[in-house]
C-alpha positions as CSV (number, residue, x, y, z in Angstrom):
1,M,18.0,78.4,-74.2
2,P,15.9,78.2,-70.9
3,E,15.9,81.2,-68.6
4,L,18.0,80.8,-65.4
5,E,16.8,81.8,-62.0
6,A,18.4,85.1,-61.0
7,D,19.3,84.0,-57.4
8,A,20.2,80.8,-55.6
9,V,21.4,79.8,-52.1
10,A,23.3,76.6,-51.4
11,L,24.4,74.7,-48.3
12,R,27.0,72.0,-48.2
13,Y,28.5,69.9,-45.4
14,D,31.8,68.0,-45.8
15,Y,33.3,65.5,-43.4
16,H,36.9,64.3,-43.7
17,D,38.5,61.8,-41.3
18,E,42.2,61.5,-41.9
19,N,42.6,58.3,-40.0
20,T,39.5,56.2,-39.5
21,D,41.4,53.5,-37.5
22,L,41.9,55.7,-34.5
23,D,39.4,56.5,-31.8
24,D,38.3,60.0,-30.8
25,G,40.8,61.6,-28.5
26,E,43.9,59.6,-29.6
27,A,47.0,61.7,-30.3
28,K,46.9,61.3,-34.1
29,A,43.1,61.2,-34.5
30,K,41.8,64.1,-36.6
31,A,38.5,64.7,-38.3
32,T,37.2,67.9,-39.8
33,G,33.7,69.0,-40.7
34,T,33.1,72.0,-42.9
35,L,29.8,73.8,-43.3
36,A,29.6,76.0,-46.5
37,V,27.0,78.6,-47.4
38,A,26.9,80.0,-50.9
39,Y,24.9,82.7,-52.7
40,H,24.8,82.8,-56.5
41,H,23.4,85.6,-58.7
42,N,23.0,85.2,-62.4
43,F,23.2,88.6,-64.2
44,G,22.3,87.1,-67.6
45,G,23.3,84.4,-70.0
46,N,27.0,85.0,-69.7
47,L,27.7,86.6,-66.3
48,K,27.4,85.0,-62.8
49,A,28.7,86.0,-59.3
50,S,29.1,83.8,-56.3
51,V,29.9,84.3,-52.6
52,L,30.9,81.3,-50.6
53,Y,31.6,81.2,-46.8
54,E,33.2,78.1,-45.3
55,L,33.4,77.3,-41.6
56,P,35.7,74.3,-40.8
57,T,35.6,72.7,-37.3
58,Q,37.9,70.0,-35.9
59,L,35.5,67.3,-34.7
60,K,38.0,64.9,-33.1
61,G,41.6,64.9,-32.1
62,P,43.9,65.0,-29.0
63,D,42.1,68.2,-27.8
64,G,38.6,67.2,-28.8
65,F,36.3,69.7,-30.4
66,E,38.1,72.8,-31.7
67,D,37.0,75.8,-33.9
68,P,40.1,76.8,-35.8
69,E,40.4,80.4,-37.0
70,D,40.6,79.6,-40.7
71,D,37.1,80.4,-42.0
72,A,37.2,81.2,-45.7
73,L,35.3,83.7,-47.8
74,T,35.5,83.3,-51.6
75,L,34.2,85.8,-54.1
76,Q,33.9,84.7,-57.7
77,L,32.8,86.3,-60.9
78,Q,32.3,84.1,-64.0
79,A,31.9,85.2,-67.5
80,S,31.5,83.1,-70.6
81,F,32.3,84.1,-74.2
């Protein structure tokens, strides 16, 4: 089995528009962009840890640009047997 790198960093951007038929600023228009940053560490062949931080932002809606207070931090430990 090939050796895995011990550390890795990942970036991800997601965009979700709930109603593409509406223009920016309309009452029911809502689109959210989420930037995610992750760090992964491989301890060996069967143990890995990850830290993921997600920052969602409302990009359009009745109030325009908003930064909701719902950032998420995820800690994960994976083991295979």
